[in-house]
MARLUM-104085 format. One record per residue: x, y, z of N, C-alpha, C in turn; residue in three letters. Coordinates in steps of 0.1 Angstrom, whole numbers, padded with zeros to 4 digits, always signed. Example, Ala and Ser with C-alpha at 12.3 -4.5 7.8 and 13.67 -1.06 7.14 Angstrom:
MARLUM-104085
+0132-0057+0078+0123-0045+0078+0132-0033+0078Ala/+0128-0022+0071+0137-0011+0071+0129+0000+0079Ser/
END
This chain:
MARLUM-104085
+1162-0105+0895+1160-0090+0895+1154-0086+0881Met/+1145-0083+0879+1139-0081+0867+1151-0073+0860Pro/+1155-0075+0847+1165-0068+0841+1157-0063+0822Glu/+1158-0054+0818+1153-0052+0805+1161-0045+0796Phe/+1167-0054+0785+1173-0047+0776+1166-0050+0763Ile/+1170-0035+0757+1162-0035+0744+1170-0033+0732Phe/+1172-0040+0721+1177-0039+0710+1172-0029+0698Val/+1173-0022+0697+1168-0008+0684+1160+0001+0692Gly/+1151+0001+0693+1141+0009+0698+1134+0001+0709Ser/+1128+0008+0718+1120+0006+0729+1107+0002+0723Ala/+1101-0009+0730+1086-0017+0727+1078-0003+0726Pro/+1066-0006+0719+1057+0004+0720+1051+0004+0738Pro/+1047+0013+0744+1042+0018+0758+1035+0005+0763Pro/+1023+0004+0757+1012-0010+0761+1022-0022+0762Ala/+1030-0025+0754+1036-0039+0757+1048-0036+0766Glu/+1053-0024+0767+1067-0020+0775+1058-0025+0790Phe/+1047-0016+0796+1037-0020+0808+1033-0032+0809Arg/+1032-0043+0799+1031-0054+0800+1043-0060+0805Gln/+1056-0059+0801+1061-0067+0802+1072-0063+0818Ala/+1066-0049+0820+1070-0044+0836+1063-0055+0843Leu/+1050-0052+0842+1042-0060+0852+1041-0075+0854Ala/+1046-0084+0841+1052-0092+0844+1065-0099+0849Asp/+1072-0088+0848+1084-0092+0857+1082-0088+0873Ala/+1074-0079+0874+1073-0074+0886+1064-0083+0900Met/+1058-0090+0890+1047-0104+0894+1057-0115+0897Ala/+1066-0114+0886+1076-0124+0888+1089-0126+0899Ala/+1086-0112+0902+1102-0110+0914+1097-0115+0924Thr/+1109-0120+0930+1109-0127+0945+1122-0117+0954Asn/+1117-0110+0962+1123-0097+0970+1137-0107+0977Pro/+1139-0119+0979+1150-0126+0986+1157-0131+0975Val/+1154-0135+0963+1163-0137+0952+1173-0124+0953Asp/+1163-0114+0949+1166-0100+0951+1178-0098+0957Asp/+1175-0101+0970+1185-0097+0980+1201-0104+0979Leu/+1194-0116+0974+1207-0125+0971+1216-0121+0962Leu/+1210-0117+0950+1218-0111+0939+1223-0101+0942Val/+1218-0092+0951+1225-0079+0953+1237-0083+0963Leu/+1235-0090+0972+1246-0096+0984+1257-0101+0972Ala/+1257-0105+0966+1264-0113+0959+1274-0098+0945Gly/+1264-0091+0943+1273-0077+0934+1279-0068+0950Arg/+1276-0070+0960+1283-0063+0969+1296-0068+0974Leu/+1292-0085+0972+1306-0093+0976+1318-0089+0970Gly/+1313-0090+0955+1324-0086+0941+1330-0070+0945Glu/+1323-0063+0954+1330-0049+0950+1338-0048+0965Tyr/+1332-0058+0975+1345-0057+0987+1356-0060+0987Glu/+1354-0068+0980+1367-0080+0974+1377-0071+0965Arg/+1370-0068+0958+1379-0057+0948+1384-0045+0956Lys/+1376-0038+0966+1384-0026+0968+1384-0030+0984Tyr/+1386-0041+0989+1389-0045+1005+1382-0036+1013Arg/+1367-0037+1013+1362-0027+1023+1346-0033+1023Met/+1342-0034+1034+1330-0038+1037+1321-0026+1031Ser/+1309-0030+1026+1298-0022+1021+1293-0009+1028Ser/+1290-0013+1041+1285-0005+1053+1298+0004+1054Val/+1312+0002+1057+1322+0014+1055+1323+0021+1045Ser/+1322+0013+1033+1320+0025+1016+1310+0033+1018Phe/+1297+0027+1022+1285+0037+1021+1287+0050+1031Ala/+1292+0047+1042+1294+0062+1053+1305+0068+1046Gln/+1315+0065+1041+1327+0071+1036+1322+0078+1024Arg/+1313+0075+1016+1312+0075+1002+1302+0089+1006Tyr/+1290+0088+1014+1280+0097+1018+1290+0111+1021Gln/+1297+0106+1031+1306+0116+1039+1318+0120+1030Ala/+1317+0120+1016+1326+0123+1006+1343+0122+1012Gly/+1343+0110+1019+1360+0108+1024+1364+0098+1015Arg/+1362+0093+1005+1371+0081+1000+1384+0088+0990Leu/+1389+0076+0987+1401+0077+0976+1397+0083+0963Asp/+1406+0087+0952+1401+0089+0939+1396+0073+0933Asp/+1401+0060+0937+1400+0048+0931+1385+0045+0934Glu/+1381+0046+0944+1369+0045+0948+1356+0055+0948Val/+1360+0066+0949+1347+0076+0949+1339+0077+0938Gln/+1341+0071+0928+1332+0069+0911+1325+0059+0915His/+1324+0053+0925+1318+0042+0924+1304+0043+0926Cys/+1295+0048+0919+1281+0051+0917+1277+0038+0920Val/+1276+0029+0910+1270+0019+0910+1270+0009+0923Glu/+1283+0012+0930+1284+0001+0946+1272+0009+0952Trp/+1275+0022+0952+1266+0031+0961+1252+0024+0961Ala/+1245+0025+0947+1231+0022+0942+1228+0006+0947Ala/+1237-0002+0946+1235-0018+0949+1233-0017+0964Ala/+1239-0011+0973+1240-0012+0986+1228-0005+0990Tyr/+1222+0008+0985+1213+0016+0989+1199+0006+0985Asp/+1197+0000+0975+1188-0009+0969+1188-0023+0978Leu/+1201-0029+0983+1202-0038+0993+1197-0034+1006Phe/+1198-0026+1013+1193-0020+1022+1177-0021+1020Val/+1169-0011+1010+1158-0011+1012+1153-0024+1010Lys/+1158-0036+1000+1152-0047+0997+1150-0054+1008Thr/+1162-0054+1019+1165-0062+1033+1153-0056+1041Lys/+1150-0044+1042+1137-0038+1051+1126-0042+1047Arg/+1123-0046+1031+1109-0049+1027+1110-0070+1032Val/+1120-0076+1031+1119-0086+1035+1119-0093+1047Val/+1125-0080+1060+1122-0085+1071+1107-0078+1076Glu/+1103-0066+1074+1087-0062+1074+1078-0071+1070Ala/+1080-0080+1057+1072-0088+1052+1073-0102+1067Thr/+1085-0105+1064+1083-0118+1076+1082-0117+1091Leu/+1082-0105+1095+1072-0099+1107+1059-0097+1110Met/+1054-0092+1095+1041-0094+1095+1037-0107+1095Arg/+1041-0121+1087+1037-0130+1086+1039-0140+1099Ala/+1049-0133+1106+1049-0140+1121+1039-0134+1129Ala/+1035-0125+1128+1026-0115+1138+1013-0120+1134Val/+1008-0122+1120+0995-0121+1120+0990-0134+1125Gln/+0995-0149+1125+0988-0156+1130+0983-0154+1146Pro/+0992-0146+1155+0990-0147+1167+0978-0133+1168Glu/+0979-0126+1162+0970-0114+1162+0953-0120+1157Phe/+0955-0131+1148+0942-0138+1140+0935-0146+1152Ala/+0946-0151+1160+0944-0161+1172+0934-0152+1182Glu/+0942-0139+1186+0936-0129+1198+0925-0122+1192Val/+0921-0122+1178+0911-0115+1176+0896-0123+1176Met/+0900-0139+1176+0889-0148+1172+0884-0153+1184Ala/
END
């Protein structure tokens, strides 16, 4: 997953845009998914709760005080779900395109 760390001040806008474009071009959603799965696993082990259960209880406001503050876990889970959907959609398109091309030929 692309990560930017600035020491001191942020770079000029043009330099930042170029760094962002380079990072986006080099990113791989499958790798991102694996990184996010690792982060979720850490939270699940620490709090002894699945991420699915956490997300449901978090959204309903039904968590104890120890876990309620875990905005980072909620954000990581949300990003995991969105990234998983992108990967699944991409795989489905790749699987269907060859068949569709044959039908159209």
